[in-house]
C-alpha positions as CSV (number, residue, x, y, z in Angstrom):
1,M,27.0,5.0,25.1
2,L,23.5,3.5,25.0
3,E,22.4,1.3,22.1
4,D,19.1,0.6,20.4
5,F,17.8,-3.0,20.3
6,L,19.6,-3.5,17.0
7,G,22.9,-2.6,18.5
8,N,23.3,0.9,17.0
9,P,24.8,3.6,19.4
10,I,22.3,6.3,20.3
11,T,22.4,9.7,22.0
12,A,19.9,9.4,24.9
13,D,19.6,10.9,28.4
14,G,18.7,7.7,30.0
15,E,16.8,4.4,29.8
16,H,13.4,6.2,29.3
17,S,14.4,8.1,26.1
18,A,16.3,5.0,24.9
19,G,13.2,3.0,25.3
20,L,11.2,5.5,23.3
21,I,13.7,5.3,20.5
22,D,13.4,1.5,20.6
23,D,9.6,2.0,20.5
24,F,9.9,4.0,17.3
25,V,12.4,1.6,15.5
26,G,10.7,-1.5,16.6
27,G,7.2,-0.1,16.0
28,L,8.2,1.1,12.5
29,L,9.5,-2.3,11.6
30,A,6.6,-4.2,13.2
31,Y,3.9,-1.7,12.2
32,E,2.9,-1.3,15.8
33,T,1.3,1.6,17.5
34,R,4.2,2.1,19.9
35,A,6.1,3.8,17.1
36,V,4.4,7.1,18.1
37,N,5.2,7.0,21.8
38,L,8.2,9.3,21.5
39,L,5.9,12.1,20.3
40,A,5.0,12.6,23.9
41,V,8.5,13.9,24.7
42,A,9.6,15.2,21.3
43,D,8.8,18.9,22.1
44,E,10.9,18.7,25.3
45,A,13.8,16.5,24.3
46,T,15.1,19.0,21.8
47,D,18.8,18.0,22.4
48,L,18.2,14.3,21.5
49,P,18.9,13.9,17.8
50,L,17.0,10.7,17.2
51,V,13.9,11.8,19.1
52,Q,13.7,14.8,16.8
53,I,14.6,12.8,13.7
54,Y,12.0,10.1,14.4
55,A,9.3,12.6,15.3
56,G,9.9,14.4,12.0
57,M,9.7,11.1,10.2
58,L,6.4,10.2,11.9
59,W,4.9,13.4,10.6
60,M,6.2,12.7,7.1
61,F,4.5,9.3,7.2
62,L,1.2,11.3,7.5
63,E,1.4,11.1,3.6
64,S,-0.4,14.4,3.1
65,T,0.5,17.9,2.0
66,D,0.2,18.8,5.7
67,G,2.9,16.4,6.7
68,P,5.9,18.6,5.8
69,R,4.4,21.5,7.7
70,R,3.9,19.3,10.8
71,A,7.4,17.9,10.5
72,S,9.1,21.3,10.0
73,P,10.0,22.1,13.6
74,Y,11.4,18.6,14.2
75,V,13.5,18.9,11.0
76,T,15.1,22.1,12.3
77,R,15.7,20.7,15.8
78,A,17.0,17.4,14.4
79,L,19.7,19.2,12.3
80,A,20.7,21.3,15.2
81,A,20.8,18.5,17.8
82,A,22.7,16.1,15.3
83,E,25.6,18.5,15.3
84,N,26.5,17.1,18.7
85,G,25.4,13.6,17.9
86,T,27.0,10.6,16.2
87,R,27.8,10.3,12.5
88,R,24.8,8.0,12.0
89,E,22.5,10.6,13.7
90,R,23.9,13.4,11.5
91,M,23.3,11.3,8.4
92,N,19.7,10.4,9.5
93,A,19.0,14.1,10.2
94,A,20.2,14.9,6.6
95,L,18.0,12.1,5.2
96,L,15.0,13.5,7.0
97,D,15.8,17.0,5.8
98,A,16.1,15.8,2.2
99,W,12.8,13.8,2.4
100,W,11.1,16.9,3.9
101,R,12.4,19.1,1.0
102,D,11.1,16.4,-1.4
103,D,14.6,15.9,-2.7
104,I,14.0,12.1,-2.9
105,P,17.2,11.4,-4.9
106,A,19.2,13.0,-2.1
107,A,17.3,11.1,0.6
108,L,17.9,7.8,-1.2
109,A,21.6,8.5,-1.6
110,L,21.9,9.2,2.1
111,G,20.0,6.0,2.8
112,D,22.4,4.0,0.7
113,Q,25.3,5.6,2.6
114,I,23.8,4.8,6.0
115,A,23.2,1.2,4.9
116,E,26.9,1.0,3.8
117,E,28.3,2.3,7.1
118,F,25.6,1.2,9.6
119,P,24.0,-1.9,8.2
120,R,21.9,-2.6,11.3
121,D,20.1,0.8,11.0
122,L,17.0,-0.9,9.7
123,A,14.8,2.1,10.2
124,A,16.9,3.9,7.6
125,V,16.7,0.8,5.4
126,K,12.9,0.7,5.8
127,I,12.5,4.4,4.8
128,H,14.8,3.8,1.8
129,Q,12.5,1.0,0.7
130,Y,9.4,3.1,1.4
131,L,10.6,6.0,-0.8
132,N,11.6,3.6,-3.6
133,F,8.2,1.8,-3.3
134,N,6.4,5.1,-3.8
135,R,8.3,5.7,-7.1
136,G,7.9,2.2,-8.4
137,Q,11.6,1.2,-8.0
138,A,11.2,-2.3,-6.7
139,P,14.7,-3.5,-7.7
140,D,16.2,-0.9,-5.3
141,M,14.0,-2.3,-2.5
142,V,15.8,-5.6,-3.0
143,R,19.2,-4.1,-3.4
144,I,19.2,-2.2,-0.2
145,G,18.0,-5.3,1.7
146,L,20.7,-7.4,0.3
147,K,23.3,-4.8,1.1
148,V,22.7,-5.1,4.8
149,L,21.8,-8.8,4.9
150,P,25.3,-10.1,5.9
151,K,25.2,-7.9,9.1
152,A,21.5,-8.0,9.9
153,G,20.4,-11.4,8.7
154,D,19.4,-12.4,12.2
155,V,16.6,-9.9,12.3
156,A,13.2,-11.2,11.1
157,Y,12.0,-7.7,9.9
158,L,14.8,-7.5,7.3
159,H,13.7,-10.8,5.7
160,G,10.1,-9.4,5.7
161,M,11.4,-6.3,3.9
162,L,13.3,-8.4,1.4
163,A,10.2,-10.6,0.8
164,F,8.1,-7.6,-0.2
165,G,10.8,-6.2,-2.4
166,Y,11.2,-9.6,-4.2
167,E,7.5,-9.9,-4.6
168,Q,7.2,-6.5,-6.2
169,C,9.9,-7.6,-8.6
170,H,7.8,-10.7,-9.4
171,L,10.5,-12.9,-8.0
172,L,7.9,-15.0,-6.2
173,D,10.0,-18.0,-5.1
174,D,12.6,-15.6,-3.5
175,A,9.8,-13.7,-1.9
176,E,8.2,-16.8,-0.4
177,A,11.5,-18.0,0.9
178,S,12.3,-14.7,2.6
179,A,8.8,-14.3,4.0
180,R,8.9,-17.8,5.5
181,R,12.3,-17.2,6.9
182,A,11.0,-14.1,8.6
183,I,8.0,-15.9,10.0
184,T,10.2,-18.7,11.3
185,L,12.4,-16.1,13.1
186,K,9.4,-14.3,14.4
187,R,5.8,-15.5,13.9
188,K,4.4,-12.1,14.5
189,E,6.0,-10.4,11.6
190,P,3.1,-8.7,9.8
191,W,5.1,-7.3,6.9
192,A,6.3,-10.8,6.0
193,Q,2.8,-12.2,6.4
194,H,1.6,-9.5,4.1
195,A,4.3,-10.3,1.6
196,L,3.4,-14.0,1.6
197,A,-0.2,-13.0,1.0
198,H,0.9,-11.1,-2.0
199,V,2.8,-14.1,-3.3
200,L,-0.2,-16.5,-2.9
201,L,-2.5,-13.9,-4.6
202,T,-0.2,-13.4,-7.5
203,R,0.1,-17.1,-8.1
204,G,-3.6,-17.6,-7.9
205,E,-3.3,-19.8,-4.8
206,I,-6.5,-18.3,-3.4
207,D,-7.5,-21.0,-1.0
208,Q,-4.0,-21.3,0.4
209,G,-3.9,-17.5,0.9
210,A,-7.1,-17.4,2.8
211,Q,-6.0,-20.4,4.9
212,F,-2.6,-18.9,5.7
213,L,-4.1,-15.6,6.9
214,R,-6.7,-17.4,9.0
215,G,-3.8,-19.2,10.6
216,V,-1.9,-16.2,11.6
217,H,-4.6,-13.6,12.3
218,D,-4.4,-14.2,16.0
219,S,-1.0,-12.4,15.9
220,W,-2.5,-9.2,14.5
221,T,-2.3,-7.4,17.8
222,D,-1.1,-3.8,18.7
223,L,-0.8,-3.0,15.0
224,N,-1.2,0.4,13.6
225,S,-4.3,1.1,11.5
226,F,-2.6,0.7,8.2
227,M,-1.2,-2.7,8.9
228,S,-4.3,-4.0,10.5
229,T,-6.7,-2.8,7.8
230,H,-4.3,-3.9,5.1
231,L,-4.0,-7.5,6.3
232,W,-7.8,-7.6,6.4
233,W,-7.9,-6.1,3.0
234,H,-5.7,-8.9,1.6
235,Y,-7.9,-11.5,3.3
236,A,-11.0,-9.8,1.8
237,L,-9.5,-10.2,-1.7
238,F,-9.2,-14.0,-1.1
239,A,-12.8,-14.1,0.2
240,L,-14.1,-12.2,-2.7
241,S,-12.5,-14.5,-5.2
242,Q,-14.1,-17.4,-3.4
243,G,-17.5,-15.9,-3.7
244,R,-17.9,-15.0,-0.1
245,E,-19.3,-11.6,-0.8
246,G,-21.3,-11.2,2.4
247,E,-18.2,-11.9,4.5
248,T,-16.2,-9.5,2.4
249,L,-18.7,-6.7,3.0
250,G,-18.6,-7.5,6.7
251,I,-14.8,-7.2,6.6
252,Y,-15.1,-3.8,5.0
253,D,-17.4,-2.6,7.8
254,A,-15.6,-4.1,10.7
255,H,-11.9,-4.1,9.8
256,V,-11.1,-2.1,6.7
257,W,-13.1,1.2,7.1
258,G,-13.4,2.9,10.5
259,I,-10.2,2.2,12.3
260,D,-8.7,5.6,11.5
261,K,-10.9,7.4,9.0
262,S,-8.5,10.3,8.7
263,Y,-5.5,8.3,7.6
264,S,-4.4,8.1,4.0
265,Q,-3.8,4.4,3.8
266,D,-7.1,3.6,5.6
267,Q,-8.9,5.8,3.1
268,I,-7.4,4.3,0.0
269,G,-7.8,0.8,1.3
270,A,-11.5,1.5,1.7
271,V,-11.8,3.0,-1.8
272,Q,-10.1,0.0,-3.2
273,L,-12.2,-2.6,-1.5
274,L,-15.6,-0.8,-1.9
275,T,-14.8,-0.4,-5.7
276,R,-13.9,-4.1,-6.0
277,L,-17.1,-5.1,-4.2
278,E,-19.2,-3.1,-6.7
279,L,-17.2,-4.5,-9.7
280,A,-18.1,-7.9,-8.4
281,G,-21.8,-7.0,-8.6
282,L,-22.5,-6.2,-4.9
283,D,-24.8,-3.4,-3.8
284,V,-22.8,-1.5,-1.2
285,G,-25.7,0.7,-0.1
286,D,-24.8,4.1,1.2
287,R,-21.3,3.3,2.2
288,W,-19.8,5.7,-0.3
289,K,-21.3,8.6,1.5
290,D,-19.4,8.2,4.7
291,L,-16.2,7.4,2.9
292,A,-16.5,10.5,0.6
293,D,-17.2,12.7,3.6
294,H,-13.7,11.8,4.8
295,L,-12.2,12.2,1.4
296,E,-13.4,15.7,0.8
297,P,-10.6,17.3,2.8
298,R,-8.2,15.6,0.3
299,A,-9.6,17.7,-2.6
300,T,-6.2,19.5,-3.0
301,D,-3.9,16.7,-1.7
302,T,-1.3,15.8,-4.2
303,A,1.4,14.5,-1.8
304,Q,1.7,11.3,-3.8
305,P,0.2,10.4,-7.2
306,F,-1.1,6.9,-6.2
307,L,-2.9,8.3,-3.2
308,A,-4.3,11.3,-5.2
309,L,-5.8,9.0,-7.9
310,L,-7.6,6.9,-5.3
311,Y,-8.9,9.9,-3.4
312,L,-10.1,11.1,-6.8
313,A,-11.8,7.8,-7.7
314,G,-13.7,7.8,-4.4
315,L,-14.8,11.4,-4.7
316,A,-15.9,10.8,-8.4
317,R,-17.8,7.6,-7.5
318,A,-19.6,9.4,-4.7
319,G,-20.6,12.2,-7.1
320,R,-18.8,14.9,-5.1
321,G,-17.8,18.2,-6.7
322,Q,-14.5,18.0,-5.0
323,A,-13.5,15.4,-7.7
324,D,-13.2,18.3,-10.2
325,T,-11.1,20.3,-7.6
326,L,-8.7,17.4,-7.2
327,L,-8.5,16.7,-10.9
328,D,-7.5,20.3,-11.4
329,A,-4.9,20.0,-8.5
330,I,-3.4,16.9,-10.2
331,R,-3.1,18.8,-13.5
332,A,-1.5,21.7,-11.6
333,Q,0.9,19.4,-9.8
334,A,2.0,18.0,-13.2
335,G,3.3,21.5,-14.1
336,Q,5.1,22.2,-10.8
337,A,6.4,18.8,-9.5
338,P,10.1,18.4,-8.9
339,H,12.1,17.2,-11.8
340,H,12.4,13.6,-10.4
341,S,8.6,13.1,-10.5
342,R,7.3,15.6,-13.1
343,E,7.2,13.1,-15.9
344,T,5.2,10.6,-13.8
345,W,2.6,13.3,-12.9
346,N,2.4,14.5,-16.5
347,D,2.5,11.3,-18.5
348,V,0.8,8.9,-16.1
349,A,-1.1,10.5,-13.3
350,V,-3.0,13.1,-15.4
351,P,-4.3,10.7,-18.1
352,A,-5.2,8.2,-15.4
353,A,-7.0,10.8,-13.4
354,E,-9.0,11.9,-16.5
355,G,-9.8,8.3,-17.2
356,L,-11.1,7.6,-13.7
357,V,-13.3,10.7,-13.7
358,A,-14.7,9.7,-17.1
359,Y,-15.4,6.2,-15.9
360,H,-17.3,7.3,-12.8
361,R,-19.3,9.6,-15.1
362,S,-20.2,6.8,-17.4
363,D,-18.1,8.0,-20.3
364,W,-16.7,4.5,-21.0
365,R,-14.9,5.4,-24.3
366,T,-12.9,8.2,-22.7
367,A,-12.2,6.1,-19.7
368,V,-10.6,3.4,-21.9
369,R,-8.9,6.0,-24.1
370,R,-7.2,7.9,-21.2
371,L,-6.6,5.2,-18.6
372,G,-6.0,2.2,-20.8
373,P,-2.7,3.3,-22.5
374,V,-1.0,4.2,-19.1
375,L,-1.7,0.8,-17.4
376,P,1.8,-0.5,-18.3
377,R,3.4,2.6,-16.7
378,L,1.3,2.7,-13.5
379,V,4.2,1.2,-11.6
380,E,5.7,4.7,-11.7
381,I,3.0,6.1,-9.4
382,G,3.7,3.7,-6.5
383,G,1.5,1.3,-4.8
384,S,1.8,-2.5,-5.1
385,H,0.8,-4.3,-8.2
386,A,-2.1,-5.9,-6.3
387,Q,-3.3,-2.4,-5.5
388,R,-2.7,-1.1,-9.0
389,D,-4.7,-4.0,-10.4
390,L,-7.8,-2.0,-9.6
391,F,-7.1,0.4,-12.5
392,E,-7.0,-2.5,-14.9
393,Q,-10.3,-3.7,-13.4
394,V,-11.8,-0.3,-14.1
395,V,-10.7,-0.4,-17.8
396,L,-12.2,-3.9,-18.0
397,D,-15.5,-2.8,-16.5
398,A,-15.6,0.1,-19.0
399,Y,-15.3,-2.4,-21.8
400,L,-18.1,-4.5,-20.3
401,K,-20.4,-1.5,-19.8
402,D,-19.7,-0.4,-23.3
403,R,-20.5,-3.9,-24.6
404,R,-17.1,-4.2,-26.2
405,W,-17.0,-7.9,-25.7
406,A,-13.8,-8.9,-27.6
407,P,-11.3,-6.8,-25.6
408,A,-13.2,-7.7,-22.5
409,Q,-12.8,-11.4,-23.3
410,Q,-9.0,-10.9,-23.8
411,M,-8.6,-9.2,-20.5
412,L,-10.7,-11.7,-18.6
413,E,-8.9,-14.7,-19.8
414,L,-5.6,-13.2,-19.0
415,R,-6.9,-12.5,-15.5
416,R,-8.0,-16.1,-15.2
417,G,-4.3,-16.9,-15.4
418,F,-3.8,-15.7,-11.8
419,D,-7.4,-16.2,-10.5
420,P,-8.5,-19.4,-12.4
421,E,-11.5,-20.4,-10.4
422,G,-12.4,-16.9,-9.1
423,V,-16.1,-16.2,-8.8
424,P,-16.2,-12.6,-10.1
425,V,-13.9,-13.2,-13.1
426,N,-15.8,-16.3,-14.2
427,H,-19.2,-14.6,-13.7
428,A,-17.9,-11.9,-16.0
429,L,-16.6,-14.4,-18.5
430,A,-20.0,-16.1,-18.6
431,Q,-21.6,-12.8,-19.5
432,V,-19.1,-12.1,-22.2
433,Y,-19.2,-15.5,-23.8
434,D,-23.0,-15.4,-23.9
435,A,-22.9,-12.0,-25.6
436,L,-20.3,-13.4,-28.1
437,G,-22.5,-16.3,-29.1
438,L,-20.4,-18.9,-27.4
439,P,-22.8,-20.6,-25.1
440,S,-20.7,-23.7,-24.3
441,L,-17.8,-21.4,-23.0
442,A,-20.3,-19.3,-21.1
443,Q,-21.6,-22.5,-19.4
444,R,-18.1,-23.6,-18.5
445,A,-17.3,-20.2,-16.9
446,A,-20.6,-20.1,-15.0
447,A,-19.9,-23.7,-13.8
448,R,-16.5,-22.7,-12.5
449,A,-18.0,-19.8,-10.6
450,E,-20.7,-21.9,-9.1
451,A,-18.3,-24.7,-8.1
452,T,-16.0,-22.2,-6.3
453,A,-18.8,-20.5,-4.5
454,R,-20.3,-23.9,-3.5
455,A,-17.0,-25.1,-2.2
456,H,-16.6,-22.2,0.1
457,R,-20.1,-21.6,1.4
458,H,-19.2,-23.1,4.8
459,D,-15.7,-21.9,5.2
460,P,-14.8,-20.6,8.6
461,S,-15.1,-16.8,8.9
462,L,-12.6,-14.6,10.5
463,L,-15.5,-12.2,11.4
464,T,-16.7,-14.7,14.0
465,A,-13.3,-16.1,15.1
């Protein structure tokens, strides 16, 4: 029997289909475009279980309410073909089916079983991590990685997966060690690079983070749009903290927005970065118009709460009427979601959505009142803590715009703990301390901002590299 590149037996009709299966597994783990190659034969190779399973998974990764519809024929064929396949293939078909039915607890239980019996099935491990990430269960991301580590510790991608799980658990030393181990095994390991960028951002090691990403960006080749735009997004956060606003805006235009304007992750990355640029005081011109044009089809998309909230934020910021449509859809989803996610939709997503709409309609008090109390629970909606930080920044900006200086001062000084010399945070502190009648503290904050900006005015730019 043929094997995939990780040593797992596969049902294939020759080297060509085996190569396409490797393309999916390797492309999934490395975030490379080759993952989609097997779609070219998926409608013909109906008797090959893994081709049908992986094609269905690709459509589920569409992350939209249309994803299950597109995946449906592959789920049916996967279950049928797997009856004549291996046990691992049957279990993967069942995992896909559970995911497709939105029975996430069942999908996760199957993923655990696969990891137990077939610890080198790292595609199944990756999907297990992905599903847990989307529900804010970071400890399970670590647990599944450690479960297979004794049998798959030679694979760089596993260490990258562990690194991100550790980082989401705030176990930063473990995350850094795993990320560096992955990069030692394979320099072009973008998920490990991304995890290390998270570590450096969370520690407030802004200069080190920018330098690290500049040093590895030559390896960002053949990546899918999510991984490419997301690595650039991380680099943009470092540049923005350093006061390199012009470069950050250029990164948005050249590398964050416009790679695949129809894809969920590209869309939310653009919403995130454009919002952060405005919060830092930049005029972004008419960029919201183009972004909102591509968000309008998401007006009823409640596939995931984290994604829906960011679509909503973009539509509300652009002044589109579809924001009200999506707000209603989020409220409706809260009443019909499966049991495993209903509380998250009701108790977290709905008030957060109402707060975001209020904020973008200049109702600062309602924004704080609805969004503020759910900040500690936002982990439940998915997304990384670096991404969810945007919601805290929105609450902070609502305080600033409402001239509520005391709570703003508290939030800003806490933020300075992980971005001590950052230009945007210190500019805001200078404003707050001036309003509070503390000129010496305002001067110190302004001096920190100016010193950081001055130190980085002539830094090398990846835009011209």
